[in-house]
N, C-alpha and C positions, 0 to 999 in steps of 0.2 A: 562518624562510623566509619573505619579505613579498609579498603578492599581487601589489604590482608591478610583480614581475618577468613576470605573466603579460601575452603580447603576443598580441591576438585575431588577426593575420595569420600568426601562429608557430603557435596552435594551430591555425587552419584547414587550415597546409600540412599539419600532423601528423595531422590528421584524415583528409585523403586520402590519405596516404601510408600510413597506417595500415590504411585500405581497403580501399586495391587493390592495396599491398604493391609500391606502382610510383612512381619520381620524375617518368619522362614522363608519365603520367597527369594527375597534380597537379600538372604542368606546365601543360600542353594545358587541363587545368579553370581555371586560375588565370592563364593567359597569361603565363606568367613563362617565365625558362630553365630547364632541369633545374639546374646551380649555382645559381642563386638558391632552388629547393626547398631544396640540398643544405644550404646555408649557412645557411636559417631552421632543419631540423630540430637542425642541431649545436650553434646556438646555443642554441635551447630547451632541447635535452641539458647544456649548462654552465649556462645561468641553472638548469635545478630540482636540475644537481648529480646526476645519474644516467642511464645509458643506457636510451632508449625504446627501440631497434631493435637488433636482432641483425644485420648486416649479411651477407649470403649473395650468391655468385654471382648475379648479376643479379635481385636479389630481397633486400627488405626486410622483416624477421619481429620480430614485437613481443615483447619482452621480458615477463616476467613484470609490472615495476614499468608498462612502458607499456601493457598490458593492463589494468591497477587505472586507470591515469591516461586513456585514450580513453574510458572512461565520465563522467568528470566533464570532461574538454575536453567533449565534445559536450554538456554539459550546458549550460556557460557559454557555447556558441557558439549552444545553441537559447535562452536567456536574451536573451540580445545581440537575437536579432534577433526574441524579443519585444519588448525595450522599443524598437527600432527599430518592430516593424508598431505599437504604440500610439498615434504620431504622425501616421501616415498611415490609417489605419483610423478609421472610423464610433465616436463618443464610445458610439453607442448600440444595439448588438448587438441585431441581429432576425434569429427564424428558427426552424426548429425541431430539439431536442433529445432523443435520445433516453437515457433514464441509468434504470439498475439499482441498485437498491437491497433490503439484506435486512428485511423485515418486523419482524423484531429491534432492529432500532437506527433505523429509518424515523425514530422519534419525535426521535431527537437528532441526528439530521439536519437535521427540517423546519424549524426556524426560519430555518436557513442558505440552505437554499432558500428559505422564503418571501420570505427578505430579496433574494434573489435578483431572483425575478420581480419583486416590486416596485420595484427598479432599473428592469429592460430590460421595460417591460410588452408589449414589441413580439416577447418570445422565449415559443414555444412547448413544453412542457414532455411528455416521454411518460414516464411511471415504469412500471417494470417489475421484477418480481422474478425474479431469476434462482439458480439455485445457484452457486456459485464457479467450477467448471468450461465450465458452459454461459454463464457471462458470459465467460469468455476467449476460448470459441469464438468469441459473438457482436461481442464488439471486432475479432477478426479479421476476420470476415465484413463489417463494418462494418454492421450491424445496431443497433450499440450505440455510443454516443458518447464514453459514463461510466461507471463501475460502480463503486458504494462498497460494500466490505465487505473480507473477510478472505482474503488472496492470499498464501501463503507463496512460491509461485514463479511466474515469469512470464517468457513467451517472449521471444524479446529485440526483438519490434516492437512492445512495450508497456512503458510506465515507469508509475511511480504515485508518490504522492507521502501519505505517514505523515498523518492528519488527527486521530486519536484514541488513543489507549490504553487499556487498562484490563488490570485482572486480571481475577481466577475468586475468585467466594466460594462459600461455601455457607451454602446457606439451610435453615433448619430451623424447628421450630414456635416459639413463645416456651419458653421453659427447658428446651429440650432437650439429653437428656442431653452429646451433643456439643460441646456450646458449654461444657463446661467447660475443656477445652483449648483452648488458643490458639495455632498451630491443632490441630485434631486431625490425629492420621497417615493416610495415604491406606488402610490396613489398617482403622482402624476405621470408617472413612466408608462404606468397601466391606463392610460386614457390613449394611450398612441398605438398604433399597429405593431406589432412585438415578432422580432422575426428573432427565434427559440431552435436550440438544439431537438431534436425527435423528443418525443415524451417517455419513452426507455432509456433515456440517457441519464446519469446519475448526478449532473450539474444542474439539468433541468428539472429532475427533480426537487435539487435543492431552489430553484428560481420558484417552483408552484410551489412549496412548502414558506417561502417568505413572504408570496404573495397572500399565500390563504392567511398569514399569521397577521398579516396587515389590512385584512378586507381589503388587498385592490385584485379586483377583477380584471384582465387583458381586455378590451375591447376586439380585439381581434390578434390572432396569432397565426404566424405562418411556419412552418418549422424546417428547417434544411437540417444538410446531414453535418457539416460541421460550419467552424468559425468562418472561416476564407469564404464560405459562400455565402454565410451570413451578411460579411462586411463588403462583398460585391454589391449586394441590393440595397445595404444600405447606401452606398457612392451610389445606386440609379435612383434611389429616392423612395423605396418603395414602401419603408417604414426606419423603425429603431432597431438596434439589437444588442441583446445581455450575450458578451461572449466571453471567454479566456481571454485575462490578462495577457498571461502568455502571449496569444497568438497573435495580438495586437500588431508588433513590432514585424511580424512576416506575413502579416493577411491586408494592409491597410494601405491607403494611399492618402496623396495629401488632402481629397476630397472630401475627409471625413474627419471628423475629432471624437473623445471617446472622457469618461470621466469614470473614476474606479468608486467601484459599491460594494469595498469591503466592508463597510461601515453598517450596511444591510444583509452580506450575504457570508461575510468572514472570507475563510480560506478553503481552498481544495487542490486536495493530495494527488498527486500521481504515483502510484506505488506498480512495483516490480513485485509480483505473485506466484509462487513456487510452493510444490508440495514439501512437508517435514521432514530433514535429511536430504533434500538437495542440494544441498552446501557442499558434501562430501564427495559430490563428483566436480571433478576439477572441469569439465566441461561447461557444468550448467554455474559455477563458483565464480569462475574468470569471467564469464557473462554478467553476472550480478556486478559483482565488483565494478566491471568497466560501467554500467547503467548507473551506479551510485558517483562515481567519478562526475 
């Protein structure tokens, strides 16, 4: 299937019908006749080779494939609007942005934020720290414009772009017995005192689920605010830690060694999250573009 079959006019008609379930409302919004809208929908379905709607009396209901396609179609429409906005908006956005970011990974995104502020000196930035759940509520209220972190689930009013991925790693004192096996089992790790992120952190929840699935119950747990604090305690011989692999190069010394645990936990994605339609603002759109570089 070639992308050339996508017609933005048909996508817009599809979006309006999908959101209202009504050809008449879409026709009014687009200042077209009902037959014209119906023809666009039928032609789009023919182009794609799938039925997007189930035709009911006086109503159109999205099929399963239609539901999946709607989100992607809206993203295409939004990107198109953003592209047009770049032609009419000032080249140098100004204003104030409220951004939240976790203290654990601020160092990783700091160079990108610095580049953005250098490019656009007229932008004022308020950087705050929120837990993931609090950040979602603050975005919904409008207290935040953008949040960077780990968000496994989002309400429909928000969107995300994954800007970095990392595995988890076991950090141990140099020469520790756990390093003899690559990687050690979760049961072996659980027999040691573990230094982990707080229980509210999404990464910690991932670790807890992995441990529970293998019936590996940690002997003892120490909670710390971030990966750097965990590595520091490992250096001091307090225990072993599970941290973001991304943080190891930033927060380790020659006194510690590590082994990748992606076999047990997979990967973790860091996302930039924003309200739907926010990319139309050059102030927010340019920041998100910089964070994705």
